[in-house]
TORVEX-339873 format. One record per atom (N, C-alpha, C): residue number from 1; residue in one letter; atom name; x, y, z. Coordinates in nm, 3 decimals, decimal comma. Example, Ala and Ser with C-alpha at 12.3 -4.5 7.8 and 13.67 -1.06 7.14 Angstrom:
2
   num   residuo   atomo        c1        c2        c3
     1         a       N     1,319    -0,569     0,780
     1         a      CA     1,230    -0,450     0,780
     1         a       C     1,320    -0,330     0,780
     2         s       N     1,285    -0,225     0,708
     2         s      CA     1,367    -0,106     0,714
     2         s       C     1,290     0,003     0,787
//
This chain:
110
   num   residuo   atomo        c1        c2        c3
     1         x       N    11,991     9,675    11,834
     1         x      CA    11,971     9,544    11,764
     1         x       C    11,871     9,535    11,653
     2         x       N    11,912     9,490    11,546
     2         x      CA    11,801     9,482    11,439
     2         x       C    11,746     9,345    11,418
     3         x       N    11,625     9,347    11,389
     3         x      CA    11,539     9,235    11,368
     3         x       C    11,507     9,225    11,227
     4         x       N    11,545     9,112    11,151
     4         x      CA    11,518     9,095    11,020
     4         x       C    11,484     8,952    10,983
     5         x       N    11,387     8,937    10,903
     5         x      CA    11,327     8,815    10,857
     5         x       C    11,351     8,808    10,701
     6         x       N    11,433     8,722    10,668
     6         x      CA    11,461     8,708    10,509
     6         x       C    11,555     8,815    10,454
     7         x       N    11,586     8,788    10,332
     7         x      CA    11,671     8,901    10,263
     7         x       C    11,605     9,037    10,239
     8         x       N    11,685     9,139    10,258
     8         x      CA    11,634     9,269    10,238
     8         x       C    11,736     9,346    10,129
     9         x       N    11,685     9,412    10,052
     9         x      CA    11,769     9,472     9,960
     9         x       C    11,740     9,639     9,927
    10         x       N    11,835     9,694     9,901
    10         x      CA    11,826     9,855     9,868
    10         x       C    11,762     9,853     9,733
    11         x       N    11,667     9,954     9,721
    11         x      CA    11,594     9,964     9,597
    11         x       C    11,550    10,113     9,574
    12         x       N    11,480    10,141     9,478
    12         x      CA    11,428    10,279     9,451
    12         x       C    11,300    10,275     9,358
    13         x       N    11,194    10,288     9,413
    13         x      CA    11,072    10,289     9,333
    13         x       C    10,963    10,371     9,398
    14         x       N    10,850    10,400     9,317
    14         x      CA    10,744    10,482     9,371
    14         x       C    10,653    10,379     9,454
    15         x       N    10,593    10,437     9,555
    15         x      CA    10,497    10,379     9,656
    15         x       C    10,391    10,484     9,669
    16         x       N    10,265    10,446     9,672
    16         x      CA    10,158    10,521     9,726
    16         x       C    10,104    10,471     9,852
    17         x       N    10,097    10,545     9,962
    17         x      CA    10,057    10,497    10,087
    17         x       C     9,915    10,578    10,122
    18         x       N     9,810    10,504    10,159
    18         x      CA     9,693    10,565    10,181
    18         x       C     9,660    10,575    10,345
    19         x       N     9,651    10,689    10,394
    19         x      CA     9,632    10,721    10,530
    19         x       C     9,493    10,775    10,548
    20         x       N     9,383    10,681    10,547
    20         x      CA     9,251    10,727    10,564
    20         x       C     9,214    10,807    10,429
    21         x       N     9,180    10,918    10,430
    21         x      CA     9,158    11,008    10,306
    21         x       C     9,279    11,062    10,254
    22         x       N     9,388    11,059    10,329
    22         x      CA     9,518    11,111    10,272
    22         x       C     9,598    11,009    10,204
    23         x       N     9,643    11,066    10,074
    23         x      CA     9,735    10,982     9,989
    23         x       C     9,851    11,038     9,993
    24         x       N     9,976    10,964    10,032
    24         x      CA    10,101    11,015    10,035
    24         x       C    10,192    10,941     9,921
    25         x       N    10,272    11,006     9,837
    25         x      CA    10,346    10,938     9,750
    25         x       C    10,487    10,940     9,823
    26         x       N    10,558    10,836     9,810
    26         x      CA    10,690    10,823     9,856
    26         x       C    10,787    10,734     9,782
    27         x       N    10,907    10,694     9,834
    27         x      CA    10,991    10,622     9,755
    27         x       C    11,000    10,492     9,840
    28         x       N    11,007    10,380     9,789
    28         x      CA    11,068    10,250     9,855
    28         x       C    11,212    10,235     9,838
    29         x       N    11,277    10,237     9,954
    29         x      CA    11,434    10,255     9,964
    29         x       C    11,489    10,108    10,006
    30         x       N    11,422    10,034    10,069
    30         x      CA    11,448     9,893    10,120
    30         x       C    11,330     9,807    10,095
    31         x       N    11,345     9,675    10,062
    31         x      CA    11,234     9,593    10,041
    31         x       C    11,273     9,450    10,084
    32         x       N    11,187     9,381    10,113
    32         x      CA    11,192     9,230    10,154
    32         x       C    11,051     9,158    10,114
    33         x       N    11,050     9,037    10,127
    33         x      CA    10,923     8,981    10,109
    33         x       C    10,831     8,994    10,221
    34         x       N    10,875     9,044    10,336
    34         x      CA    10,786     9,069    10,452
    34         x       C    10,773     9,200    10,496
    35         x       N    10,827     9,301    10,419
    35         x      CA    10,826     9,444    10,446
    35         x       C    10,893     9,537    10,377
    36         x       N    10,871     9,658    10,401
    36         x      CA    10,928     9,782    10,318
    36         x       C    10,965     9,896    10,403
    37         x       N    11,076     9,968    10,353
    37         x      CA    11,109    10,104    10,421
    37         x       C    11,083    10,201    10,320
    38         x       N    10,996    10,301    10,359
    38         x      CA    10,981    10,405    10,275
    38         x       C    11,041    10,539    10,312
    39         x       N    11,092    10,617    10,207
    39         x      CA    11,142    10,746    10,239
    39         x       C    11,030    10,841    10,200
    40         x       N    10,986    10,930    10,320
    40         x      CA    10,891    11,015    10,314
    40         x       C    10,915    11,154    10,329
    41         x       N    10,851    11,245    10,249
    41         x      CA    10,889    11,395    10,253
    41         x       C    10,783    11,462    10,361
    42         x       N    10,688    11,387    10,372
    42         x      CA    10,583    11,453    10,464
    42         x       C    10,521    11,332    10,561
    43         x       N    10,491    11,367    10,673
    43         x      CA    10,416    11,269    10,755
    43         x       C    10,277    11,295    10,757
    44         x       N    10,200    11,194    10,776
    44         x      CA    10,044    11,209    10,755
    44         x       C    10,013    11,293    10,886
    45         x       N     9,883    11,335    10,872
    45         x      CA     9,835    11,420    10,970
    45         x       C     9,845    11,347    11,104
    46         x       N     9,870    11,428    11,216
    46         x      CA     9,901    11,363    11,339
    46         x       C     9,785    11,288    11,399
    47         x       N     9,659    11,349    11,365
    47         x      CA     9,545    11,272    11,431
    47         x       C     9,510    11,151    11,350
    48         x       N     9,573    11,125    11,232
    48         x      CA     9,567    10,998    11,168
    48         x       C     9,664    10,901    11,181
    49         x       N     9,630    10,802    11,275
    49         x      CA     9,731    10,697    11,302
    49         x       C     9,664    10,554    11,281
    50         x       N     9,654    10,519    11,156
    50         x      CA     9,583    10,385    11,126
    50         x       C     9,670    10,261    11,166
    51         x       N     9,602    10,176    11,214
    51         x      CA     9,664    10,039    11,240
    51         x       C     9,727     9,992    11,105
    52         x       N     9,654     9,985    11,011
    52         x      CA     9,693     9,922    10,889
    52         x       C     9,680    10,031    10,767
    53         x       N     9,785    10,028    10,691
    53         x      CA     9,787    10,124    10,575
    53         x       C     9,794    10,054    10,434
    54         x       N     9,698    10,070    10,353
    54         x      CA     9,709    10,018    10,206
    54         x       C     9,817    10,087    10,134
    55         x       N     9,901    10,006    10,074
    55         x      CA    10,021    10,067     9,993
    55         x       C    10,017    10,016     9,866
    56         x       N    10,057    10,080     9,761
    56         x      CA    10,064    10,046     9,631
    56         x       C    10,215    10,054     9,581
    57         x       N    10,268     9,927     9,538
    57         x      CA    10,412     9,932     9,497
    57         x       C    10,413     9,932     9,350
    58         x       N    10,506    10,018     9,295
    58         x      CA    10,517    10,046     9,158
    58         x       C    10,658     9,982     9,118
    59         x       N    10,693     9,857     9,118
    59         x      CA    10,818     9,805     9,094
    59         x       C    10,867     9,838     8,935
    60         x       N    10,990     9,873     8,917
    60         x      CA    11,024     9,941     8,790
    60         x       C    11,011     9,826     8,671
    61         x       N    11,043     9,701     8,720
    61         x      CA    11,029     9,601     8,622
    61         x       C    10,893     9,524     8,586
    62         x       N    10,805     9,587     8,645
    62         x      CA    10,656     9,528     8,641
    62         x       C    10,562     9,646     8,589
    63         x       N    10,468     9,609     8,509
    63         x      CA    10,376     9,707     8,472
    63         x       C    10,244     9,711     8,561
    64         x       N    10,211     9,605     8,638
    64         x      CA    10,106     9,598     8,728
    64         x       C    10,149     9,636     8,867
    65         x       N    10,080     9,715     8,929
    65         x      CA    10,100     9,769     9,071
    65         x       C    10,079     9,657     9,162
    66         x       N    10,162     9,645     9,253
    66         x      CA    10,133     9,545     9,356
    66         x       C    10,074     9,621     9,486
    67         x       N     9,957     9,558     9,522
    67         x      CA     9,876     9,611     9,638
    67         x       C     9,898     9,531     9,762
    68         x       N     9,918     9,607     9,876
    68         x      CA     9,922     9,517    10,010
    68         x       C     9,888     9,600    10,111
    69         x       N     9,849     9,534    10,229
    69         x      CA     9,815     9,610    10,350
    69         x       C     9,947     9,586    10,432
    70         x       N     9,977     9,700    10,492
    70         x      CA    10,094     9,709    10,578
    70         x       C    10,053     9,772    10,697
    71         x       N    10,158     9,736    10,810
    71         x      CA    10,142     9,780    10,942
    71         x       C    10,267     9,873    10,966
    72         x       N    10,243    10,003    11,013
    72         x      CA    10,372    10,072    11,037
    72         x       C    10,433    10,019    11,164
    73         x       N    10,566    10,013    11,153
    73         x      CA    10,650     9,955    11,246
    73         x       C    10,729    10,065    11,346
    74         x       N    10,806    10,135    11,267
    74         x      CA    10,864    10,251    11,333
    74         x       C    10,915    10,349    11,230
    75         x       N    10,934    10,469    11,284
    75         x      CA    10,990    10,586    11,215
    75         x       C    11,144    10,594    11,255
    76         x       N    11,230    10,657    11,154
    76         x      CA    11,361    10,700    11,197
    76         x       C    11,398    10,809    11,092
    77         x       N    11,388    10,932    11,133
    77         x      CA    11,416    11,042    11,045
    77         x       C    11,298    11,050    10,930
    78         x       N    11,333    11,062    10,815
    78         x      CA    11,233    11,068    10,717
    78         x       C    11,188    10,916    10,662
    79         x       N    11,250    10,825    10,715
    79         x      CA    11,225    10,677    10,684
    79         x       C    11,110    10,615    10,784
    80         x       N    11,027    10,538    10,709
    80         x      CA    10,916    10,469    10,797
    80         x       C    10,931    10,327    10,750
    81         x       N    10,922    10,246    10,841
    81         x      CA    10,932    10,097    10,815
    81         x       C    10,794    10,033    10,841
    82         x       N    10,754     9,942    10,745
    82         x      CA    10,624     9,867    10,740
    82         x       C    10,642     9,733    10,720
    83         x       N    10,555     9,647    10,776
    83         x      CA    10,546     9,498    10,781
    83         x       C    10,430     9,466    10,703
    84         x       N    10,444     9,387    10,595
    84         x      CA    10,319     9,350    10,517
    84         x       C    10,243     9,247    10,591
    85         x       N    10,106     9,274    10,614
    85         x      CA    10,023     9,178    10,687
    85         x       C     9,921     9,112    10,583
    86         x       N     9,912     9,159    10,462
    86         x      CA     9,819     9,101    10,371
    86         x       C     9,865     9,131    10,222
    87         x       N     9,894     9,033    10,164
    87         x      CA     9,940     9,046    10,013
    87         x       C     9,931     8,906     9,947
    88         x       N     9,884     8,905     9,829
    88         x      CA     9,879     8,790     9,765
    88         x       C     9,996     8,698     9,749
    89         x       N     9,990     8,577     9,738
    89         x      CA    10,112     8,487     9,722
    89         x       C    10,194     8,525     9,592
    90         x       N    10,122     8,554     9,491
    90         x      CA    10,179     8,587     9,355
    90         x       C    10,260     8,725     9,369
    91         x       N    10,201     8,820     9,452
    91         x      CA    10,281     8,940     9,472
    91         x       C    10,406     8,927     9,548
    92         x       N    10,397     8,839     9,654
    92         x      CA    10,515     8,801     9,738
    92         x       C    10,621     8,730     9,649
    93         x       N    10,596     8,654     9,558
    93         x      CA    10,672     8,585     9,460
    93         x       C    10,730     8,708     9,374
    94         x       N    10,653     8,796     9,334
    94         x      CA    10,707     8,900     9,250
    94         x       C    10,811     8,986     9,327
    95         x       N    10,802     9,001     9,459
    95         x      CA    10,889     9,078     9,552
    95         x       C    11,014     9,001     9,556
    96         x       N    11,004     8,867     9,571
    96         x      CA    11,120     8,778     9,571
    96         x       C    11,211     8,787     9,452
    97         x       N    11,114     8,786     9,325
    97         x      CA    11,191     8,812     9,193
    97         x       C    11,271     8,944     9,196
    98         x       N    11,207     9,059     9,242
    98         x      CA    11,268     9,192     9,260
    98         x       C    11,399     9,172     9,337
    99         x       N    11,386     9,112     9,432
    99         x      CA    11,514     9,088     9,516
    99         x       C    11,614     9,009     9,432
   100         x       N    11,596     8,914     9,368
   100         x      CA    11,678     8,844     9,290
   100         x       C    11,746     8,936     9,181
   101         x       N    11,665     9,013     9,118
   101         x      CA    11,721     9,114     9,012
   101         x       C    11,817     9,214     9,077
   102         x       N    11,777     9,260     9,218
   102         x      CA    11,864     9,334     9,280
   102         x       C    12,015     9,278     9,304
   103         x       N    11,992     9,150     9,334
   103         x      CA    12,122     9,072     9,358
   103         x       C    12,199     9,063     9,212
   104         x       N    12,136     9,040     9,112
   104         x      CA    12,200     9,023     8,982
   104         x       C    12,246     9,158     8,927
   105         x       N    12,198     9,259     8,982
   105         x      CA    12,250     9,397     8,942
   105         x       C    12,357     9,445     9,035
   106         x       N    12,385     9,362     9,134
   106         x      CA    12,483     9,400     9,233
   106         x       C    12,464     9,485     9,348
   107         x       N    12,329     9,492     9,379
   107         x      CA    12,290     9,583     9,492
   107         x       C    12,303     9,499     9,615
   108         x       N    12,339     9,573     9,716
   108         x      CA    12,367     9,495     9,857
   108         x       C    12,254     9,431     9,912
   109         x       N    12,252     9,319     9,952
   109         x      CA    12,147     9,240    10,008
   109         x       C    12,196     9,203    10,153
   110         x       N    12,106     9,227    10,250
   110         x      CA    12,134     9,193    10,395
   110         x       C    12,055     9,083    10,435
//
């Protein structure tokens, strides 16, 4: 059973996740106004299990990086799902605009 709040769209852009002193570059593959799914080539060190992870989203149509605090929700294979817990209202609006662009480009929205 899947739990989803709001629209979620397939996407592809660069994301930087900070696990303590460890910085991991990955790809955002699904996005919504409330969370993101990242495709990761490496897992953070096993002894580092933060409750919150600062993330930097580099949307292709924006020059400014979106910064958010995210909570890891689950792993499946090389994908990790996060729920945004802190983000400015302006940045949430920017994510909604990104979803609108995905829909205009014909990307599948769920």
